[in-house]
C-alpha positions in Angstrom: -18.8 -12.4 23.9 -16.3 -12.4 21.0 -19.1 -13.0 18.5 -20.8 -9.7 19.4 -17.8 -7.6 18.5 -18.2 -5.7 15.2 -15.4 -4.4 13.0 -15.7 -0.7 12.3 -14.7 0.4 8.8 -14.8 3.9 7.4 -16.0 4.4 3.8 -16.2 7.9 2.4 -16.0 9.4 5.9 -18.9 7.3 7.2 -18.3 4.5 9.8 -19.9 1.1 9.0 -19.7 -2.3 10.7 -18.0 -4.7 8.3 -20.2 -7.5 9.4 -23.3 -5.5 8.4 -22.1 -5.0 4.8 -23.5 -7.3 2.1 -21.1 -10.1 0.9 -20.7 -8.1 -2.3 -19.8 -4.9 -0.3 -17.4 -6.9 1.9 -15.7 -8.2 -1.3 -15.3 -4.7 -2.7 -13.9 -3.5 0.6 -11.4 -6.3 0.8 -10.3 -5.6 -2.8 -9.8 -2.0 -1.9 -7.7 -2.8 1.2 -5.6 -5.3 -0.8 -5.1 -2.8 -3.6 -4.0 -0.1 -1.1 -1.5 -2.5 0.3 -0.2 -3.3 -3.2 0.0 0.4 -4.1 2.0 1.1 -0.9 4.3 -1.8 -1.6 4.8 -0.5 -5.2 5.7 2.9 -3.9 8.2 1.4 -1.4 9.8 -0.6 -4.2 9.9 2.5 -6.4 11.7 4.4 -3.7 14.3 1.6 -3.4 14.7 1.5 -7.2 15.2 5.3 -7.4 17.8 5.3 -4.6 19.6 2.4 -6.2 19.6 4.1 -9.6 21.0 7.3 -8.0 23.7 5.3 -6.3 24.8 3.6 -9.5 24.6 6.9 -11.4 26.8 8.5 -8.8 29.3 5.6 -8.9 29.5 5.9 -12.7 30.0 9.6 -12.5 32.7 9.3 -9.9 34.5 6.6 -11.9 34.4 8.7 -15.1 35.9 11.6 -13.1 38.8 9.4 -11.9 39.8 8.4 -15.5 
């Protein structure tokens, strides 16, 4: 029963079954999914870096005001 279950994927607004894609198309799709994950991780890291930079800038500004 588990072997009959297909994995739906949407590409350009059209639903396909992953198992019906060619091996080449599956590879392209997997690369896209992996790259999307990496892009989201990079955005998350950039957010952290920007907040950290702002915190250090604020700390520097405050320390300069105190002297």
